[in-house]
C-alpha positions in Angstrom: -38.3 -110.0 156.2 -37.2 -113.3 157.7 -38.9 -116.5 156.9 -40.9 -118.1 159.8 -41.9 -121.4 158.2 -41.5 -124.2 160.6 -39.8 -122.2 163.4 -40.2 -123.0 167.1 -42.3 -119.8 167.5 -44.7 -120.8 164.8 -45.0 -124.3 166.2 -45.8 -122.9 169.6 -48.4 -120.5 168.4 -50.2 -122.8 166.0 -51.3 -126.0 167.8 -52.8 -128.7 165.6 -56.6 -128.2 165.5 -59.2 -130.9 165.7 -59.8 -133.1 162.7 -63.3 -131.6 162.3 -61.7 -128.3 161.0 -60.2 -130.0 158.0 -63.1 -132.3 157.3 -65.6 -129.4 157.6 -63.6 -127.1 155.3 -63.2 -129.9 152.7 -67.0 -130.3 152.6 -67.8 -126.6 152.5 -65.2 -125.9 149.8 -66.8 -128.6 147.5 -70.2 -127.1 148.1 -69.3 -123.5 147.9 -67.3 -123.9 144.7 -70.0 -126.1 143.3 -72.9 -123.7 143.9 -71.2 -120.3 143.6 -69.0 -121.1 140.6 -69.5 -124.4 138.7 -73.3 -124.4 138.6 -73.3 -121.2 136.4 -71.8 -122.7 133.2 -74.2 -125.6 133.4 -77.3 -123.3 133.7 -76.0 -120.7 131.2 -77.8 -122.0 128.1 -81.1 -122.5 129.9 -80.7 -119.0 131.5 -80.1 -117.2 128.3 -82.8 -119.1 126.4 -85.4 -118.1 129.1 -84.3 -114.5 129.6 -83.2 -113.5 126.2 -79.9 -112.1 127.6 -76.8 -112.8 125.5 -74.2 -115.3 126.7 -71.6 -112.5 126.8 -73.8 -110.4 129.0 -74.6 -113.2 131.4 -70.9 -114.1 131.6 -70.1 -110.4 132.3 -72.3 -110.6 135.4 -70.6 -113.7 136.5 -67.1 -112.1 135.9 -68.2 -109.0 137.8 -68.8 -111.3 140.8 -65.3 -112.6 140.5 -63.8 -109.1 140.4 -65.8 -108.1 143.5 -64.6 -111.2 145.2 -61.0 -110.3 144.5 -61.4 -106.7 145.9 -63.4 -107.7 148.9 -60.9 -110.4 149.7 -58.5 -107.7 151.1 -61.0 -106.7 153.7 -62.0 -110.3 154.4 -58.4 -111.2 155.1 -58.1 -108.4 157.6 -61.4 -109.5 159.3 -60.1 -113.0 159.7 -56.9 -111.8 161.1 -58.7 -109.9 163.7 -61.8 -112.0 164.5 -61.0 -115.5 163.2 -62.4 -117.7 160.4 -65.6 -118.8 162.1 -67.7 -115.6 162.2 -66.4 -114.5 158.8 -67.0 -117.7 156.9 -70.3 -118.4 158.6 -71.5 -114.9 157.6 -70.2 -115.5 154.1 -72.3 -118.7 153.9 -75.4 -116.8 154.9 -74.7 -114.1 152.3 -74.0 -116.8 149.7 -77.5 -118.3 150.3 -79.1 -114.8 149.9 -77.1 -114.2 146.8 -78.1 -117.5 145.1 -81.7 -116.8 146.0 -81.3 -113.3 144.5 -79.8 -114.8 141.3 -82.8 -117.2 141.0 -85.3 -114.3 141.5 -83.7 -111.6 139.5 -86.4 -110.1 137.2 -84.1 -107.9 135.2 -80.5 -107.7 134.0 -79.5 -104.9 136.5 -80.7 -107.0 139.4 -79.0 -110.1 138.0 -75.7 -108.1 138.0 -76.5 -107.0 141.6 -77.1 -110.5 142.6 -73.7 -111.6 141.3 -72.0 -108.7 143.0 -73.5 -110.1 146.3 -72.3 -113.6 145.2 -68.9 -112.1 144.8 -68.9 -110.8 148.4 -69.9 -114.3 149.5 -67.2 -115.9 147.4 -64.5 -113.7 149.1 -65.6 -115.1 152.4 -66.1 -118.9 151.7 -63.9 -120.0 148.8 -60.2 -120.9 148.9 -58.6 -117.7 150.2 -60.4 -117.5 153.6 -59.9 -121.3 153.9 -56.2 -120.9 153.2 -56.0 -118.2 155.8 -57.7 -120.4 158.4 -55.6 -123.4 157.7 -52.4 -121.4 157.6 -53.2 -119.9 161.0 -54.2 -123.1 162.7 -51.8 -125.6 161.1 -48.7 -123.4 161.0 -45.7 -125.5 159.8 -48.0 -128.4 158.9 -50.1 -126.2 156.6 -49.0 -127.7 153.3 -50.7 -131.0 154.0 -53.9 -129.3 155.1 -53.9 -127.0 152.1 -53.3 -129.9 149.8 -56.3 -131.8 151.3 -58.6 -128.8 150.9 -57.6 -128.1 147.3 -57.9 -131.8 146.4 -61.4 -131.7 147.9 -62.3 -128.5 146.1 -61.2 -130.1 142.8 -64.2 -132.4 143.1 -66.6 -129.5 143.2 -67.2 -129.7 139.4 -67.3 -133.5 139.5 -70.1 -133.4 142.0 -72.1 -130.2 141.1 -71.9 -130.1 137.3 -73.9 -133.4 137.0 -76.1 -132.5 140.0 -77.0 -129.1 138.4 -77.7 -130.8 135.1 -80.0 -133.3 136.9 -81.9 -130.5 138.6 -82.3 -128.8 135.3 -84.0 -131.9 134.0 -86.8 -131.4 136.5 -86.7 -127.7 137.3 -86.2 -124.3 135.5 -82.9 -122.6 135.9 -84.5 -120.4 138.6 -85.8 -123.5 140.4 -82.4 -125.1 140.1 -80.7 -122.1 141.8 -83.3 -122.1 144.6 -82.5 -125.8 145.2 -78.8 -125.1 145.2 -79.4 -122.3 147.7 -80.9 -124.8 150.0 -78.0 -127.2 149.6 -75.5 -124.3 150.2 -77.3 -123.3 153.4 -77.8 -126.8 154.8 -74.2 -127.8 154.2 -72.0 -124.7 154.8 -73.7 -122.6 157.4 -73.7 -125.3 160.2 -70.3 -126.7 159.2 -68.7 -123.2 159.3 -70.4 -122.4 162.6 -69.8 -125.8 164.3 -66.4 -126.9 162.9 -64.3 -123.7 162.9 -64.2 -123.5 166.7 -60.5 -123.7 167.7 -59.1 -120.6 169.4 -57.9 -117.9 167.0 -54.8 -116.4 168.8 -53.7 -114.2 165.9 -56.2 -111.4 166.7 -56.1 -111.5 170.5 -52.6 -110.7 171.6 -52.1 -107.5 173.5 -50.9 -104.8 171.1 -51.3 -107.2 168.2 -53.6 -105.0 166.0 -50.9 -102.3 165.8 -48.0 -104.7 165.3 -50.0 -106.8 162.8 -50.9 -103.8 160.7 -47.4 -102.4 160.8 -46.0 -105.8 159.7 -48.6 -106.0 156.9 -47.8 -102.4 155.7 -44.1 -103.2 155.6 -44.6 -106.3 153.6 -47.1 -105.0 151.0 -45.0 -101.9 150.4 -41.8 -103.8 149.8 -40.3 -104.3 146.4 -40.1 -108.1 146.7 -43.8 -108.3 147.5 -44.6 -106.0 144.5 -42.5 -108.2 142.1 -43.9 -111.4 143.5 -47.5 -110.2 143.1 -47.0 -108.9 139.6 -45.2 -112.1 138.5 -47.8 -114.4 140.0 -50.6 -112.3 138.4 -49.0 -112.6 135.0 -48.4 -116.3 135.5 -52.0 -116.8 136.6 -53.3 -115.2 133.5 -51.0 -117.2 131.3 -51.8 -120.6 132.8 -55.5 -120.1 133.2 -56.1 -118.6 129.8 -54.2 -121.5 128.3 -56.2 -124.2 130.1 -59.6 -122.6 129.7 -59.1 -122.1 126.0 -57.7 -125.6 125.4 -60.6 -126.9 123.4 -60.7 -124.1 120.8 -56.9 -124.4 120.5 -57.0 -128.1 119.8 -60.0 -128.0 117.4 -58.4 -125.2 115.5 -55.5 -127.5 114.8 -57.8 -130.2 113.4 -58.5 -132.3 116.5 -62.1 -133.5 116.9 -64.3 -131.9 119.5 -64.7 -135.1 121.6 -61.0 -135.7 121.8 -60.4 -132.1 122.7 -62.9 -132.4 125.5 -61.1 -135.5 126.7 -57.9 -133.5 126.7 -59.6 -130.8 128.8 -60.9 -133.4 131.2 -57.4 -134.9 131.6 -56.0 -131.5 132.2 -58.3 -131.4 135.2 -56.9 -134.8 136.3 -53.5 -133.4 135.9 -54.3 -130.7 138.4 -55.0 -133.4 141.0 -51.7 -135.0 140.3 -49.9 -131.7 140.6 -51.5 -131.0 144.0 -50.6 -134.5 145.2 -47.0 -133.9 144.2 -46.7 -130.5 145.7 -46.0 -131.4 149.3 -43.0 -133.6 148.3 -41.7 -130.7 146.1 -42.2 -128.3 148.9 -40.2 -130.5 151.3 -37.2 -130.7 148.9 -36.9 -127.2 147.4 -36.4 -123.7 148.6 -39.4 -121.3 148.0 -37.7 -119.1 145.3 -36.6 -122.1 143.3 -39.9 -123.9 143.7 -41.9 -121.0 142.5 -39.6 -120.4 139.5 -39.6 -124.1 138.6 -43.4 -124.4 138.7 -43.9 -121.3 136.6 -41.2 -122.5 134.1 -43.0 -125.8 133.8 -46.2 -124.0 133.1 -44.6 -121.9 130.5 -43.0 -124.8 128.7 -46.2 -126.8 128.6 -48.2 -123.9 127.3 -45.6 -123.3 124.6 -45.6 -126.9 123.5 -49.4 -126.9 123.4 -49.2 -124.0 121.0 -47.0 -125.8 118.5 -47.9 -129.5 119.0 -50.5 -131.3 116.9 -52.1 -134.7 117.2 -52.7 -137.0 120.2 -49.4 -136.0 121.8 -51.1 -132.7 122.8 -53.4 -134.7 125.1 -50.3 -135.9 127.1 -49.0 -132.3 127.3 -52.4 -131.2 128.5 -52.1 -133.5 131.5 -48.7 -131.9 132.3 -50.1 -128.4 131.9 -52.8 -129.3 134.3 -50.3 -130.6 136.8 -48.4 -127.3 136.6 -51.7 -125.4 137.2 -52.5 -127.7 140.1 -49.2 -126.9 141.7 -49.7 -123.2 141.0 -52.8 -123.2 143.2 -50.9 -124.5 146.2 -48.0 -122.2 145.3 -50.4 -119.3 145.5 -51.7 -120.6 148.9 -48.3 -121.1 150.5 -45.9 -118.5 149.0 -46.7 -115.6 151.3 -46.3 -117.6 154.5 -43.2 -119.2 153.2 -41.6 -115.8 152.5 -43.0 -113.6 155.3 -44.4 -115.9 157.9 -48.0 -116.2 159.2 -48.3 -112.9 161.0 -51.1 -110.8 159.4 -51.4 -113.5 156.8 -55.0 -112.7 156.0 -54.3 -109.1 155.3 -51.1 -109.7 153.3 -52.5 -112.6 151.4 -55.7 -110.7 150.6 -53.6 -107.9 148.9 -51.5 -110.5 147.2 -54.5 -112.5 145.9 -56.7 -109.7 144.7 -54.9 -109.0 141.3 -54.4 -112.7 140.8 -58.1 -113.4 141.2 -58.9 -110.6 138.7 -56.4 -112.0 136.2 -58.0 -115.5 136.6 -61.5 -113.9 136.1 -60.3 -112.2 132.9 -58.4 -115.2 131.6 -61.2 -116.9 129.6 -62.2 -113.9 127.6 -58.7 -112.5 127.6 -57.3 -115.6 126.1 -59.9 -115.6 123.3 -59.2 -111.9 122.6 -55.5 -112.5 122.5 -56.0 -115.3 119.9 -58.0 -112.9 117.7 -55.4 -110.2 118.0 -52.5 -112.5 117.2 -54.2 -114.3 114.3 -54.8 -117.6 116.0 -54.5 -119.8 119.1 -51.0 -121.2 118.4 -49.4 -117.8 118.3 -51.4 -116.6 121.4 -50.2 -119.7 123.3 -46.6 -118.7 122.6 -47.4 -115.2 123.9 -49.0 -116.7 127.1 -45.9 -119.0 127.5 -43.6 -116.0 127.2 -45.6 -114.1 129.8 -45.4 -117.0 132.2 -41.7 -117.6 131.7 -41.0 -113.9 132.2 -42.8 -114.2 135.6 -40.6 -117.2 136.5 -37.4 -115.2 135.6 -38.6 -112.2 137.7 -39.2 -114.4 140.8 -35.8 -116.1 140.4 -33.9 -112.9 139.9 -35.4 -111.1 143.0 -35.1 -114.2 145.2 -38.8 -114.0 146.2 -41.2 -117.0 146.5 
């Protein structure tokens, strides 16, 4: 499959959209991530105290939503290819509001799980993947800058909504907090998706396009390079995310105080911002296969060093690990278009992203389980590093990106 990045054809079919597209998506990603993802950890203790459900059970409902989001993302990608981002993401916002209301009102555990399944459907239509598909289609060869801007904005979701959710909890119950968040989600995202995502969507309207688009997508997703790339990125996602999410227990098990370990985790988040800021320059100077292998290798090295390093130096390495993870997010957003072009991007990227999203959803619990099976976090981090490095080698050897 030839690469189409930056070709004359791509430039002709992807005129630069109005600025309101990027501004609108930045605002909706902050809000959607904040309400549908980052609010849950903040409300968790209040929720379990009120309902009597265990933390593990409540987390299972949340994780079920993430798995549903991954699976539904395949269909969402195809719908965006055919109909454009505006109807899909606007509908996703409406479903998200209904899901948050259902979470707040759930009177029993089965209905709480059902509400998170509905939230997972909404996540598949409003979080990064549909936004990536929209920006890739509209910005074409200039997509890296647009994708960087949206992921940088999304990185502030926890900064905004974690304290906002805590403030709401000071005055409301967890159910009341979720109802307030539902209002915020609806007021911000529904009109912005409906009014800002208005540029023409040419990808689904060319004569004969549905057949050609589906044939191209089938050829890509059935190819060996695509299978290797997907498997490698899935393994790397599990390794990098399990390492960063479990950073505090790793550092405290090595004798570091909880407060300093929390600072390290926060600086890991700051490192993600630095990594995303640096990605466009890296993308401009490297070929896709080498770029992917380099990012995954950097992730593997930092995870391995975290596993064996003790003391304040681990804080510095945590920043570097965060930078690798921040670059990984943009690598995930760009690697399909870099390798196979933007035709049928929503469909192909949906298939590519589904197992990666599942791996990320399983990473927190999977990392903790791996630590128990290997006898501690230091050994488990070495295993995670080896898994990530193997993914880098696989990508390098197959020449995929």
